[in-house]
N, C-alpha and C positions, 0 to 999 in steps of 0.2 A: 849054453842052454838058451835056446831061442823061444821067445814067447809068440803067441799068435798075432800080437800087435806090433812086434818089432822086427826089424830086418838088419842084418849085419853079420860080418864074419867074426867079430869079437864083441866082448861085453861093452866096450866103449862105443862101438858103432850101434849096437842094439839099444843102448840107453839113448843115444842121440836120435835114433829113428822112432822112438815112441811118440805116438800122436799126442797132441795137447789134451785130447779127451781122456787119455789114459793117465798121463802125468804132465802137469804144467811145466813150464820152462824152469821155474824155481825148483820144483821137485826133481826134475831131470838133473839140474846142477847138483842138488843134494845127493842123488844117486851116483853121480860122477865122483863126488868127494868120497863117498863110501867105497867106491871102487879103488880110488887112488890111495886111501888110507890102508885098505886091505892089501893092495900091491906093496906098499911100503913095508907093512908088517911081514909080508911073506917073502919079500925079495931084497929089500934095500937097507932098512934100518930099524932100529927099535923105535916104537911109537911112544909118544908121551901121554901123560894123563889128559892133556888138552885134546890130543888126537882121539883118544878113547871117548871123551865126552862128546866131541863132534860126531864120531861114529854112531854113538847111541842116539843122540838127538836127531841126526839126519835119518837114521833107520826108523825111529819111532814116528817121525813126521810122515815118511813115505808110507809106512804100514797103516798109520791112522787114516791117511787120505784114501788109500786103496781099499781098506777093509772096514775100519771102524765107522767112519763118517757115512758111507753108503748104508750101512746097517742101521745106524741111528736115524738117518733120514727116512728110511723105510718104516721103522717103528713109529716115528712121529706121524707119518702119512697114514698108516693103518689106524692109529689112534683117532684121527680126525674123520675117518670115513664112517658114515652111518652103518650101524649093524643091522 
């Protein structure tokens, strides 16, 4: 599943190709960990509680950065604009 901001033949390449304006280096690393944990669960081994905790934490951080924070910033900016 390719995004407009990514390029690559597989998910690993797509994540690596995301521009820093879309996902910072740290969040790209978090996305890579989500991919690896998912691959482990699907193909390699049983995942641990610690893996699940990392999966949830990294996913929440990515979603927060992409969707929640921009919305909150927009709301704060609107509040400060004169009506």
